[in-house]
C-alpha positions as CSV (number, residue, x, y, z in Angstrom):
1,M,29.4,-7.0,2.9
2,A,27.5,-3.9,1.8
3,D,24.3,-6.0,1.4
4,D,24.8,-7.4,4.9
5,I,25.2,-3.9,6.3
6,S,22.0,-2.8,4.5
7,T,20.0,-5.7,5.9
8,E,21.5,-5.2,9.3
9,L,20.9,-1.4,9.1
10,Y,17.3,-2.0,8.2
11,E,16.9,-4.4,11.1
12,A,18.7,-2.1,13.6
13,L,16.6,0.9,12.6
14,N,13.3,-1.0,12.9
15,R,14.5,-2.3,16.3
16,D,15.6,1.1,17.6
17,W,13.1,3.4,15.8
18,P,9.9,3.0,17.9
19,L,7.5,4.4,15.4
20,A,6.0,2.9,12.2
21,P,8.1,0.2,10.7
22,L,10.5,1.4,8.0
23,R,10.5,-0.4,4.6
24,N,13.6,-2.0,3.1
25,D,13.2,-0.9,-0.5
26,S,16.6,0.8,-0.6
27,E,18.8,2.7,1.7
28,E,17.6,5.9,0.0
29,A,13.9,5.0,0.7
30,L,14.8,4.0,4.2
31,F,16.5,7.4,4.7
32,D,13.5,9.3,3.2
33,A,11.0,7.4,5.4
34,L,13.2,8.1,8.5
35,A,13.5,11.8,7.7
36,Q,9.8,12.1,7.2
37,S,9.2,10.4,10.6
38,I,11.7,12.7,12.2
39,N,10.1,15.7,10.7
40,D,6.8,14.7,12.2
41,L,8.4,14.4,15.6
42,I,10.1,17.8,15.2
43,L,6.7,19.3,14.6
44,H,4.6,17.4,17.0
45,D,6.7,15.7,19.7
46,F,10.2,17.1,19.9
47,H,10.7,15.7,23.4
48,R,10.1,12.2,22.2
49,L,12.6,12.7,19.3
50,M,15.3,13.8,21.8
51,S,14.5,10.8,23.9
52,I,14.9,8.5,20.9
53,L,18.1,10.1,19.9
54,Y,19.5,9.6,23.4
55,R,18.5,6.0,23.4
56,I,20.0,5.3,19.9
57,D,23.1,7.1,21.3
58,V,23.3,10.0,18.7
59,S,25.8,12.5,20.1
60,E,24.1,15.7,21.2
61,Q,27.3,17.6,20.6
62,K,27.6,16.2,17.1
63,L,23.9,17.0,16.4
64,R,24.3,20.6,17.5
65,H,27.5,20.9,15.4
66,M,25.9,19.5,12.3
67,L,22.7,21.6,12.6
68,G,24.8,24.7,13.1
69,E,27.1,23.9,10.2
70,H,24.3,23.1,7.7
71,K,21.7,25.8,8.5
72,G,20.2,25.7,5.0
73,I,19.5,21.9,5.0
74,D,16.3,20.3,6.4
75,A,17.0,19.4,10.1
76,A,15.2,16.1,9.7
77,R,17.5,15.0,6.9
78,I,20.6,15.9,9.0
79,I,19.2,13.9,12.0
80,A,18.4,11.0,9.7
81,H,22.0,10.9,8.5
82,L,23.3,11.0,12.1
83,I,21.0,8.1,13.1
84,I,22.0,6.0,10.1
85,D,25.7,6.8,10.6
86,R,25.4,5.8,14.3
87,E,23.6,2.6,13.5
88,K,26.2,1.7,10.9
89,Q,28.9,2.4,13.4
90,K,27.3,0.0,15.9
91,I,27.0,-2.7,13.2
92,R,30.7,-2.3,12.3
93,T,31.7,-2.5,16.0
94,R,29.6,-5.7,16.5
95,Q,31.2,-7.2,13.4
96,E,34.7,-6.4,14.6
97,W,34.0,-7.9,18.1
98,D,32.6,-11.0,16.4
99,E,35.7,-11.4,14.3
100,Q,38.0,-10.9,17.3
101,S,36.1,-13.3,19.4
102,K,36.4,-16.1,16.8
103,G,40.1,-16.4,17.6
104,I,39.5,-16.7,21.4
105,P,39.0,-20.3,22.7
106,D,35.6,-20.8,24.4
107,D,37.1,-21.4,27.8
108,E,38.8,-18.0,27.7
109,K,35.7,-16.0,26.7
110,W,33.8,-14.2,29.4
């Protein structure tokens, strides 16, 4: 299942991240590339970063909390963690819904 999540995570990030495609070498490399891209947005187009975070559905409250709690850590790395965590959460939710819908007869589905 972990491999499926990694593949799904890679696909979800490339679908939701509107900048240069991220490579699927490893989750760590994916994280590093995402953090670098976020850092570029922090420096050059902060408004676009906030728009992307809103579209991906990263909680602004959680973002503020994490940035305040981890003041000595690079903000881009914190944001990258939040994005990856949110994408994983969406993947798990889709998988749970898929599993639940398998037990429902087709004529009872929406």
